[in-house]
C-alpha positions in Angstrom: -28.1 -18.3 -1.2 -24.5 -19.6 -1.2 -23.3 -21.5 1.8 -21.0 -19.6 4.2 -17.3 -20.1 3.7 -15.6 -22.4 6.3 -12.0 -21.8 7.3 -11.2 -25.5 7.3 -12.6 -25.9 3.8 -10.7 -22.9 2.6 -7.5 -24.3 4.2 -8.0 -27.7 2.5 -8.4 -25.9 -0.8 -5.3 -23.9 -0.1 -3.3 -27.1 0.5 -4.6 -28.5 -2.8 -3.6 -25.3 -4.6 -0.1 -25.4 -3.0 0.3 -29.1 -4.0 -0.6 -28.1 -7.6 1.8 -25.1 -7.5 -1.0 -22.6 -7.9 0.6 -20.2 -5.4 -1.5 -17.1 -6.1 -4.7 -19.1 -5.6 -3.3 -20.6 -2.5 -2.4 -17.2 -1.1 -6.0 -16.0 -1.7 -7.6 -19.1 -0.1 -5.3 -19.0 3.0 -5.9 -15.3 3.5 -9.7 -15.9 3.4 -9.2 -18.7 5.9 -7.3 -16.5 8.3 -9.9 -13.8 8.0 -12.6 -16.3 9.0 -10.4 -18.0 11.7 -7.6 -15.6 12.8 -6.2 -18.3 15.1 -5.9 -21.0 12.5 -2.1 -21.8 12.7 -2.0 -24.2 9.8 -3.6 -21.6 7.5 -1.0 -19.0 8.6 1.8 -21.6 7.9 0.4 -22.4 4.4 0.0 -18.7 3.7 3.7 -18.3 4.6 4.5 -21.2 2.2 2.5 -19.6 -0.6 4.2 -16.2 -0.1 7.6 -17.8 0.0 7.0 -19.5 -3.3 5.9 -16.1 -4.7 9.1 -14.5 -3.5 7.3 -12.2 -1.0 9.8 -12.8 1.9 8.6 -10.1 4.2 5.0 -11.1 3.9 5.9 -14.8 4.4 7.9 -13.9 7.5 4.9 -12.1 8.9 2.6 -15.1 8.3 5.1 -17.5 9.9 5.5 -15.1 12.9 1.7 -15.0 13.3 1.6 -18.8 13.3 4.3 -18.8 16.0 2.2 -16.3 18.1 -0.7 -18.7 17.9 1.3 -21.9 18.4 4.7 -21.0 20.1 5.8 -24.6 20.1 5.7 -24.9 16.3 9.4 -25.5 15.4 9.0 -25.6 11.6 7.5 -22.1 11.4 10.1 -20.7 13.8 13.0 -22.2 11.8 11.6 -20.9 8.5 11.0 -17.4 9.9 14.5 -17.2 11.3 16.0 -18.1 7.9 13.9 -15.5 6.1 15.1 -12.8 8.5 
């Protein structure tokens, strides 16, 4: 039996994929992380980054706004979301 997925492990893999410019893979990994841990602000931020790189502005804005809901003091996500709108 395969081990259960862990949100932090998926997030770490997402970051590696982003660093390697594998944006579709990063999107998938971050989405899985947010399903497992809906209040994982870093996963939402990285999902927004992946979606931005893919040119999916509305989806990216939604991901950044979700991060802001979880962590209202996060200035970076707030700034990015405002520029996307």
